[in-house]
C-alpha positions as CSV (number, residue, x, y, z in Angstrom):
1,M,106.0,102.7,91.5
2,T,105.7,104.6,94.1
3,P,108.9,106.6,94.9
4,I,108.9,105.2,98.6
5,L,109.3,101.7,96.7
6,K,112.0,102.4,94.3
7,G,113.8,103.9,97.0
8,A,113.8,101.1,99.3
9,L,114.7,99.0,96.3
10,S,117.8,100.9,95.7
11,L,119.0,100.9,99.3
12,G,118.4,96.8,99.4
13,R,120.8,97.3,96.1
14,T,123.6,98.9,97.7
15,F,123.0,97.1,100.9
16,G,123.4,93.7,99.0
17,R,126.4,94.9,97.0
18,R,128.2,95.8,100.3
19,L,127.1,92.7,101.9
20,I,128.8,90.7,98.8
21,S,131.9,92.5,99.2
22,V,132.4,92.3,102.9
23,S,131.9,88.3,102.8
24,S,134.1,88.0,100.0
25,G,136.5,90.0,101.7
26,W,136.2,87.3,105.2
27,Q,136.7,84.8,102.7
28,R,140.0,86.2,101.4
29,R,141.0,86.7,105.0
30,R,140.5,83.2,106.3
31,F,142.0,81.6,102.8
32,T,145.5,84.0,103.3
33,K,145.5,82.6,107.2
34,K,145.0,78.9,106.3
35,S,147.4,79.0,103.2
36,R,149.9,80.4,106.1
C-alpha cells in the first residue's frame, strides 16, 4: 500500500465519523424541537 493511499483512507475514515456525528446531532435537535 502506498503512503498516499493510506493517508487518504485514514482521512476519509475520520471525515466519515465526523459527518455521522454531525448528522446524528442535527437529527437530535430536530426531534427535541418537534417534541416541544
